[in-house]
N, C-alpha and C positions, 0 to 999 in steps of 0.2 A: 793840218795835223797838230793837235795840241800836245804839249809835253805829257799831260796826264794820259791821254789816249795812247801815245807812243809807249809809255811805261807799261800800260796794261797789255798792249799787244806783245811787247817784248817779253814780259813775264809769262804770258800764255804760251808763246813759242818755246821758251826755255823748258817748259814742262812736257813738250811733245815727245811721244814714244815712237821712234822710227822702227823699232823692232817688234812691234805688235800691230797686226793688221787683220782685216776681214776680207775674205774672198766671197763675193756674192755670186754664186753659181746659178745663173738663170733666175735670179730674183727679179720678177718682171712687173711688179705693181709699184706705181709711183709713191704711194703712201708708205710702203715698206722701205723703199730706198731712202726716202726722206727721213723716216724715223731712225733708221740705222745710221745715217749720216749725223743726225743730231746727237745720238748717243756716242758715236765715235768722237765727236768734238768734245763732249762732256768728259770723256775719260782720256782725252788728249792724244788720240791717234793722229798720226801725221798724214797717212795715206790709206785709202781703201783700194781694193781691186774688184773688177767686175768683168763679166763676159758681155761682149757687145757684137752680135752678129748683124745688127742693123742699127738704125739711128735711135732706137727706143731708149737705151740706157743714157744717151746724151740728153734726150728730152727729160728723162727722170731727174738727171743731175741738175738741169737748168731750173726745175721747179722745186728743188730741195730746200729752198729758203736760204737764210743767211749762212747756214752751216757749210754750204758749198764753197764759200769764200775761204774757209779755214781748214777744210779737209780735202786733200788731193784725191783724185780718182784716176787710177790707171786702168785703161780699158784694154781687153785682150780679145782677139778674134775667135778664140775657142778655149774650152776648159783645159785642153792639153797644153796650149801655149801659156796659159796663166800658171799652171802647175810647174811648167818648165822654168818660167821666170822666177817664181817664188823659190823653187829648189836652188836655182843658180845663185840666188841672193842669200841662201843659207837659212831659210825659214823651215821650222818644223810644222808639219801640216796636221791640224786637229779638226776632225770632222764632227759637226753637230749632227748626230744620227743615233737614234735610239735602238739600233739593231744589236745583234749578238756581239758581245765583247765590249760594249760601251761602258765607260766609267762614269761615275757621278761627276758632273762638270766641276765640282769644287775640289776634286782629288787630283787635278792636273796642275802642273807647275807652269804658270803663265809668265814667270819671270824670264824664261828662256825666249829665244827669238821665235815667235809663234804667229802663224796665220790660221785664223779660225775660219773654217769653210762652212757656209750655210747655203741651203738650197731653197727653191720655191716651195710654197706650202703644199701644193697638190702632188708634186712629183719628187720633192726632196732633192738630195744631192745626186749628181750624175754618177754613173758607174765609174767613170774615170777618176772623179774626186775621191770616191770611197776606196778605190783600189790604191790610190796614192797616199792615203791617210796614214800617218804614224800612230795616231790614237783616235779613238772615237769617244765622244762624250754625250751624255744625255742629262736632261733635267728631270728629276723625280716628279711623277704625277700622282697625286693622292686623291684626285677626284675621278670623275667618270670620263673626262676628255682624255684623248691619247697624245695630244701635242699642243704646243703653244703657237701663236702667230710668230712668223719668222723674225719680225723685228723685236718682239718681246723676248723671244728666246735669245737672240743675239745680245740684247741689252743685259739680260741676266748674266750671260757668260762674260761680257765685257766688264760689268761691275765687279765680278769676282776677280777678273784679271787686274782691275784697278786696285782692289783691296790688297792683293798680294804684292803688287808693285809698289804701292804706297808704303806697305810694311817693310819692304826691302830698301826703301830710300831712293827709288828710281825716279821720283818726281823732284828730287831736291837739287839736281844739277842738270845743265844742258847736255843732251845726249845726241844732238844733231851735229854733223860735221860743220866746221866754221863756214865753209862756202855755202852749204845748204841753208844754214841759219840766216846769213846775211841776205841771200837771194830771196828767201821766203819772207823775211821781215820787210824788205822793200816792197814786195808784191802785196803783202797785207796792208802796208801803210799807203801805198800809192798805186792801186791796181790799174787805173787808167793810164798813168805815165808808164808803168811797167809794160802794158800791152803795146803802147806806141813805141817804146824802146825796142821791143822784140820785132815789131814790124820794120823798124828802121835798122835793125841789127846793130844797135848801140848798147854799150855796157850801162848797167845801172850806176848812177853816181853814188858816192858815199853819203851816209847820213850823219848828221851831227849828234851830239849827246842828247839833245832834246827832240830828235827825230826830224828836224828840218833838212831840206835838200841843201847840199853843199855846192851844187852846180845844177844848172838847167840842161838836162840831156837833150831837150827838144830844140834848142837853138841850133841854127845852121852852123856847121863847123867853119 
């Protein structure tokens, strides 16, 4: 770990937005999951949520490229359990759905604590997600097509959220809890050592100002 790389990782983590997320409701194609994760990293999302009734979503996550190292993924056994968890954490639920009552996606305030819910292209959001939504948003379509690819639509909404949050100064200071920040920074900098520490049930050692380890946690006590 060089001081330059440590500085870059620390700066990126400082910009993370813990109160903006995406719930992928049965998004089941690897290229869509991968594209959403890359966009999430670009706009500094800290964690995504997804439904995983089998091992498919874990496989999608594993092939998502470098972005999977920087964006957390919380898996839920059902849409209902995901909604319950997001509600308990204080998220407002915004459904990407072009049905009746949908607003232009640019007319929504994404500086609030927001979970953007997106569904698979063929079936869209589940009935449970739509019923739970506080708001519905749609992207205006001026051509002959009726919808965008789910990853493209998610990207458009996330970029609007980034624009609003940047204008509000929400990228200018760290918004993660100190314990979460230090834990995530260590896992970004030393992923293999972090994995081994968890296996051994050992605490992560502190890092110096230049990112070097201040102790070797893998030495026998």
